[in-house]
ZAVEX-425925 format. One record per residue (C-alpha): residue in one letter; x, y, z. Coordinates in steps of 0.05 Angstrom, whole numbers, always signed. Layout:
N
+---+--------+--------+--------+
: r :     xx :     yy :     zz :
+---+--------+--------+--------+
: A :      X :      Y :      Z :
...
+---+--------+--------+--------+
// end
This chain:
328
+---+--------+--------+--------+
: r :     xx :     yy :     zz :
+---+--------+--------+--------+
: M :   +609 :  +2208 :  +3023 :
: K :   +622 :  +2145 :  +3035 :
: S :   +679 :  +2113 :  +2991 :
: L :   +663 :  +2050 :  +2942 :
: F :   +688 :  +1987 :  +2958 :
: I :   +670 :  +1934 :  +2915 :
: S :   +683 :  +1856 :  +2917 :
: F :   +710 :  +1816 :  +2869 :
: V :   +695 :  +1743 :  +2868 :
: V :   +730 :  +1706 :  +2817 :
: P :   +735 :  +1628 :  +2809 :
: M :   +808 :  +1603 :  +2775 :
: Y :   +815 :  +1530 :  +2761 :
: N :   +880 :  +1527 :  +2724 :
: E :   +878 :  +1603 :  +2701 :
: Q :   +956 :  +1622 :  +2698 :
: E :   +958 :  +1658 :  +2639 :
: C :   +900 :  +1702 :  +2665 :
: A :   +914 :  +1721 :  +2732 :
: G :   +954 :  +1773 :  +2721 :
: I :   +919 :  +1807 :  +2657 :
: L :   +853 :  +1800 :  +2710 :
: Y :   +882 :  +1833 :  +2762 :
: A :   +911 :  +1888 :  +2724 :
: R :   +840 :  +1906 :  +2688 :
: I :   +809 :  +1906 :  +2746 :
: L :   +859 :  +1951 :  +2784 :
: S :   +864 :  +2004 :  +2713 :
: I :   +779 :  +2004 :  +2728 :
: C :   +783 :  +2019 :  +2802 :
: K :   +821 :  +2072 :  +2793 :
: K :   +783 :  +2108 :  +2730 :
: I :   +722 :  +2104 :  +2783 :
: G :   +753 :  +2121 :  +2844 :
: A :   +733 :  +2053 :  +2876 :
: N :   +770 :  +2006 :  +2925 :
: F :   +778 :  +1939 :  +2925 :
: E :   +779 :  +1868 :  +2939 :
: L :   +797 :  +1819 :  +2888 :
: I :   +768 :  +1750 :  +2919 :
: C :   +808 :  +1688 :  +2886 :
: I :   +777 :  +1617 :  +2887 :
: N :   +828 :  +1574 :  +2863 :
: D :   +787 :  +1514 :  +2847 :
: G :   +846 :  +1452 :  +2861 :
: S :   +888 :  +1488 :  +2796 :
: F :   +945 :  +1432 :  +2778 :
: D :   +982 :  +1492 :  +2744 :
: N :  +1016 :  +1559 :  +2769 :
: T :   +952 :  +1596 :  +2792 :
: L :   +956 :  +1590 :  +2856 :
: S :  +1031 :  +1613 :  +2859 :
: I :  +1017 :  +1670 :  +2814 :
: L :   +961 :  +1694 :  +2859 :
: K :  +1015 :  +1690 :  +2921 :
: K :  +1067 :  +1729 :  +2885 :
: L :  +1000 :  +1788 :  +2863 :
: R :   +982 :  +1781 :  +2940 :
: K :  +1062 :  +1798 :  +2959 :
: K :  +1049 :  +1862 :  +2909 :
: D :   +974 :  +1880 :  +2927 :
: P :   +951 :  +1861 :  +3001 :
: R :   +884 :  +1871 :  +2967 :
: V :   +886 :  +1800 :  +2925 :
: K :   +859 :  +1756 :  +2980 :
: I :   +859 :  +1682 :  +2971 :
: I :   +816 :  +1617 :  +2981 :
: S :   +858 :  +1555 :  +2953 :
: F :   +810 :  +1489 :  +2952 :
: A :   +827 :  +1419 :  +2979 :
: R :   +814 :  +1393 :  +2903 :
: N :   +770 :  +1407 :  +2859 :
: F :   +695 :  +1422 :  +2876 :
: G :   +671 :  +1460 :  +2809 :
: H :   +658 :  +1531 :  +2788 :
: Q :   +589 :  +1549 :  +2827 :
: I :   +614 :  +1525 :  +2896 :
: A :   +681 :  +1565 :  +2886 :
: I :   +631 :  +1628 :  +2874 :
: V :   +594 :  +1602 :  +2939 :
: A :   +652 :  +1608 :  +2975 :
: G :   +676 :  +1678 :  +2953 :
: L :   +602 :  +1703 :  +2974 :
: K :   +617 :  +1678 :  +3038 :
: Y :   +678 :  +1725 :  +3049 :
: A :   +657 :  +1780 :  +3013 :
: H :   +658 :  +1846 :  +3046 :
: G :   +647 :  +1897 :  +2996 :
: N :   +587 :  +1938 :  +2969 :
: P :   +578 :  +1920 :  +2919 :
: V :   +599 :  +1842 :  +2898 :
: V :   +615 :  +1826 :  +2835 :
: V :   +619 :  +1759 :  +2807 :
: M :   +660 :  +1747 :  +2745 :
: D :   +704 :  +1690 :  +2706 :
: A :   +783 :  +1697 :  +2711 :
: D :   +782 :  +1683 :  +2631 :
: L :   +766 :  +1759 :  +2620 :
: Q :   +712 :  +1732 :  +2568 :
: D :   +674 :  +1777 :  +2621 :
: P :   +698 :  +1844 :  +2609 :
: P :   +707 :  +1892 :  +2670 :
: E :   +699 :  +1956 :  +2627 :
: I :   +620 :  +1946 :  +2640 :
: I :   +627 :  +1954 :  +2709 :
: P :   +617 :  +2028 :  +2707 :
: Q :   +555 :  +2013 :  +2661 :
: M :   +532 :  +1963 :  +2725 :
: L :   +551 :  +2015 :  +2781 :
: A :   +515 :  +2068 :  +2747 :
: K :   +445 :  +2028 :  +2746 :
: W :   +456 :  +1998 :  +2821 :
: R :   +463 :  +2073 :  +2836 :
: Q :   +394 :  +2084 :  +2809 :
: G :   +366 :  +2028 :  +2861 :
: F :   +380 :  +1966 :  +2821 :
: K :   +398 :  +1909 :  +2862 :
: V :   +425 :  +1855 :  +2816 :
: I :   +459 :  +1879 :  +2747 :
: Y :   +479 :  +1817 :  +2697 :
: G :   +505 :  +1819 :  +2635 :
: I :   +473 :  +1800 :  +2575 :
: R :   +508 :  +1763 :  +2524 :
: E :   +493 :  +1791 :  +2458 :
: D :   +535 :  +1755 :  +2414 :
: R :   +603 :  +1703 :  +2431 :
: E :   +662 :  +1684 :  +2400 :
: E :   +650 :  +1609 :  +2408 :
: M :   +638 :  +1550 :  +2368 :
: W :   +565 :  +1544 :  +2336 :
: L :   +545 :  +1485 :  +2375 :
: K :   +562 :  +1515 :  +2443 :
: K :   +535 :  +1577 :  +2421 :
: I :   +461 :  +1532 :  +2398 :
: C :   +467 :  +1491 :  +2465 :
: Y :   +466 :  +1557 :  +2502 :
: K :   +402 :  +1580 :  +2469 :
: A :   +368 :  +1516 :  +2477 :
: F :   +379 :  +1516 :  +2546 :
: Y :   +364 :  +1581 :  +2571 :
: R :   +297 :  +1575 :  +2531 :
: L :   +281 :  +1510 :  +2555 :
: L :   +299 :  +1529 :  +2634 :
: L :   +248 :  +1594 :  +2619 :
: K :   +187 :  +1532 :  +2601 :
: M :   +203 :  +1492 :  +2651 :
: S :   +221 :  +1538 :  +2716 :
: P :   +168 :  +1569 :  +2752 :
: L :   +208 :  +1620 :  +2748 :
: K :   +190 :  +1662 :  +2694 :
: N :   +233 :  +1731 :  +2701 :
: I :   +297 :  +1682 :  +2692 :
: P :   +338 :  +1728 :  +2650 :
: L :   +360 :  +1690 :  +2575 :
: D :   +426 :  +1689 :  +2554 :
: A :   +449 :  +1719 :  +2630 :
: G :   +519 :  +1683 :  +2661 :
: D :   +538 :  +1679 :  +2731 :
: F :   +576 :  +1752 :  +2708 :
: C :   +537 :  +1812 :  +2756 :
: L :   +546 :  +1863 :  +2805 :
: M :   +499 :  +1853 :  +2863 :
: D :   +477 :  +1896 :  +2925 :
: K :   +503 :  +1871 :  +2994 :
: K :   +428 :  +1853 :  +3011 :
: V :   +428 :  +1803 :  +2959 :
: V :   +493 :  +1779 :  +2971 :
: A :   +467 :  +1771 :  +3042 :
: Q :   +407 :  +1725 :  +3018 :
: M :   +454 :  +1686 :  +2972 :
: R :   +491 :  +1672 :  +3036 :
: K :   +447 :  +1628 :  +3064 :
: F :   +423 :  +1579 :  +3014 :
: K :   +467 :  +1506 :  +3031 :
: E :   +449 :  +1468 :  +2965 :
: D :   +508 :  +1424 :  +2954 :
: R :   +501 :  +1437 :  +2873 :
: P :   +479 :  +1510 :  +2870 :
: F :   +458 :  +1543 :  +2807 :
: I :   +478 :  +1613 :  +2817 :
: R :   +444 :  +1652 :  +2759 :
: G :   +383 :  +1604 :  +2778 :
: L :   +388 :  +1631 :  +2849 :
: R :   +400 :  +1700 :  +2835 :
: T :   +330 :  +1697 :  +2809 :
: W :   +304 :  +1671 :  +2862 :
: V :   +318 :  +1714 :  +2908 :
: G :   +285 :  +1775 :  +2876 :
: F :   +293 :  +1847 :  +2885 :
: K :   +296 :  +1894 :  +2830 :
: Q :   +343 :  +1869 :  +2764 :
: M :   +354 :  +1883 :  +2704 :
: G :   +420 :  +1867 :  +2650 :
: I :   +464 :  +1897 :  +2603 :
: E :   +479 :  +1878 :  +2546 :
: Y :   +548 :  +1856 :  +2518 :
: H :   +586 :  +1827 :  +2476 :
: R :   +623 :  +1767 :  +2496 :
: P :   +708 :  +1757 :  +2471 :
: P :   +742 :  +1693 :  +2462 :
: R :   +784 :  +1682 :  +2523 :
: M :   +842 :  +1725 :  +2536 :
: A :   +897 :  +1665 :  +2539 :
: G :   +901 :  +1585 :  +2556 :
: K :   +841 :  +1540 :  +2547 :
: T :   +758 :  +1536 :  +2560 :
: K :   +755 :  +1498 :  +2621 :
: Y :   +684 :  +1478 :  +2610 :
: S :   +674 :  +1421 :  +2565 :
: L :   +607 :  +1413 :  +2528 :
: A :   +597 :  +1354 :  +2581 :
: K :   +615 :  +1396 :  +2643 :
: L :   +552 :  +1448 :  +2608 :
: F :   +508 :  +1403 :  +2596 :
: H :   +523 :  +1380 :  +2670 :
: L :   +507 :  +1452 :  +2694 :
: A :   +448 :  +1453 :  +2647 :
: F :   +419 :  +1395 :  +2678 :
: D :   +440 :  +1418 :  +2743 :
: G :   +390 :  +1482 :  +2734 :
: L :   +337 :  +1443 :  +2695 :
: L :   +330 :  +1397 :  +2760 :
: S :   +336 :  +1455 :  +2812 :
: F :   +288 :  +1503 :  +2793 :
: S :   +236 :  +1450 :  +2759 :
: S :   +199 :  +1392 :  +2773 :
: L :   +170 :  +1377 :  +2709 :
: A :   +201 :  +1326 :  +2681 :
: L :   +174 :  +1287 :  +2744 :
: K :   +100 :  +1313 :  +2722 :
: M :   +126 :  +1303 :  +2651 :
: T :   +124 :  +1221 :  +2673 :
: I :    +52 :  +1224 :  +2695 :
: F :    +28 :  +1253 :  +2631 :
: A :    +75 :  +1211 :  +2589 :
: G :    +42 :  +1146 :  +2627 :
: L :    -27 :  +1167 :  +2613 :
: I :    -14 :  +1175 :  +2536 :
: I :    +18 :  +1114 :  +2535 :
: S :    -40 :  +1083 :  +2578 :
: F :    -91 :  +1107 :  +2529 :
: F :    -68 :  +1083 :  +2477 :
: S :    -52 :  +1019 :  +2507 :
: I :   -127 :  +1012 :  +2521 :
: S :   -133 :  +1024 :  +2460 :
: Y :    -95 :   +980 :  +2425 :
: A :   -127 :   +933 :  +2470 :
: A :   -197 :   +946 :  +2449 :
: Y :   -183 :   +943 :  +2388 :
: I :   -157 :   +876 :  +2392 :
: S :   -220 :   +853 :  +2426 :
: I :   -260 :   +876 :  +2374 :
: S :   -224 :   +855 :  +2317 :
: R :   -227 :   +780 :  +2350 :
: I :   -304 :   +789 :  +2367 :
: L :   -307 :   +812 :  +2288 :
: I :   -277 :   +745 :  +2265 :
: M :   -322 :   +698 :  +2311 :
: L :   -378 :   +738 :  +2278 :
: K :   -350 :   +724 :  +2208 :
: I :   -359 :   +798 :  +2198 :
: I :   -285 :   +809 :  +2178 :
: N :   -239 :   +754 :  +2158 :
: S :   -177 :   +736 :  +2200 :
: N :   -134 :   +759 :  +2154 :
: S :   -151 :   +831 :  +2163 :
: V :   -114 :   +820 :  +2234 :
: I :    -35 :   +819 :  +2233 :
: P :    -13 :   +760 :  +2260 :
: G :    +60 :   +746 :  +2299 :
: W :    +94 :   +775 :  +2352 :
: T :   +114 :   +842 :  +2322 :
: T :    +69 :   +892 :  +2359 :
: P :    +80 :   +862 :  +2422 :
: V :   +144 :   +856 :  +2425 :
: V :   +155 :   +926 :  +2399 :
: S :   +107 :   +950 :  +2450 :
: I :   +150 :   +917 :  +2507 :
: T :   +213 :   +941 :  +2490 :
: F :   +182 :  +1003 :  +2479 :
: L :   +147 :  +1013 :  +2555 :
: M :   +211 :   +978 :  +2583 :
: G :   +259 :  +1037 :  +2557 :
: L :   +210 :  +1090 :  +2574 :
: Q :   +205 :  +1063 :  +2646 :
: F :   +278 :  +1060 :  +2651 :
: I :   +284 :  +1138 :  +2631 :
: F :   +234 :  +1160 :  +2684 :
: L :   +273 :  +1110 :  +2739 :
: G :   +332 :  +1156 :  +2714 :
: I :   +294 :  +1222 :  +2727 :
: M :   +267 :  +1201 :  +2799 :
: G :   +333 :  +1165 :  +2813 :
: E :   +368 :  +1236 :  +2795 :
: Y :   +323 :  +1270 :  +2844 :
: I :   +327 :  +1224 :  +2903 :
: S :   +403 :  +1221 :  +2889 :
: R :   +406 :  +1293 :  +2903 :
: I :   +355 :  +1295 :  +2967 :
: Y :   +406 :  +1234 :  +2986 :
: S :   +471 :  +1275 :  +2969 :
: Q :   +435 :  +1339 :  +3014 :
: S :   +419 :  +1299 :  +3073 :
: K :   +489 :  +1268 :  +3087 :
: D :   +499 :  +1351 :  +3110 :
: R :   +572 :  +1347 :  +3075 :
: P :   +605 :  +1416 :  +3070 :
: P :   +601 :  +1441 :  +3000 :
: Y :   +674 :  +1449 :  +2994 :
: V :   +748 :  +1433 :  +3030 :
: I :   +795 :  +1508 :  +3046 :
: E :   +858 :  +1483 :  +3046 :
: E :   +897 :  +1552 :  +3047 :
: K :   +867 :  +1619 :  +3057 :
: L :   +908 :  +1688 :  +3052 :
: G :   +880 :  +1754 :  +3073 :
: L :   +816 :  +1738 :  +3089 :
: N :   +784 :  +1747 :  +3161 :
: G :   +730 :  +1704 :  +3168 :
: K :   +661 :  +1698 :  +3136 :
: L :   +605 :  +1747 :  +3148 :
: T :   +568 :  +1683 :  +3162 :
: G :   +553 :  +1614 :  +3129 :
: Q :   +566 :  +1539 :  +3143 :
: Q :   +637 :  +1522 :  +3174 :
: D :   +701 :  +1510 :  +3135 :
: E :   +741 :  +1449 :  +3142 :
: D :   +807 :  +1481 :  +3137 :
+---+--------+--------+--------+
// end
């Protein structure tokens, strides 16, 4: 029987407190299940001691492999880079803060052996501030409603175990603003979720502020739905209907006044209604222009064909299996 070789893909941004603990827990789990592994750490432009700690870990254990970006390119891009160099089967994607507990990996492996190609973690409960919980809940449900993909799992993040067949398909994507959990669903294959309790960060501070979470959510919604553009058409039709109705009301009122059927005092005089209507329509137009501008901006950004990331240093990685050329 062929021995199990797992690739762990872990983006890191200022994770000096967690890097060593993460390695120790992955090592412990792999010993228990009798698996060999590689730990691919993507240093996403950290300005603390993350890189030096990773280099120390690599001296101790060459299975620790390092991709160090020239600057911060973002969490999702870091995952993309790690997947391009992952040689194992299966491949586990997880965060460095240990809110994705490696202890549930044996459960994921059991489902993988049963034939599932993607096993993702479902956050049954999470120890985070109430506002973040509400935002997460709202986002996943909104994405499910807006996306043509109706099998996007609720409350599932990037933490997952993927078969090499899935990873091979994931490597083909060339999006400059990838949304990993959406792309993972899009490729298909047999998938299932495992519920787990999401603990607080092991150490350090969260790197995902509400602003960053909003940006990620925005990327997800625009990447997997054109409903925002369709809504502008629907809103335009509704406004046109009310505008025509109001114009008809004014015209009929004036005719009735001329025929002395109603008193002129019955119609509200002044500029209030036109000013409010014009202001409302201008605001709506700016919203629609903003939505269309965002889509156009993404098309323009993609058309420039810039590399999604620039690698400053690689340690322990012989080469990608497939994908774009890196700038080393």
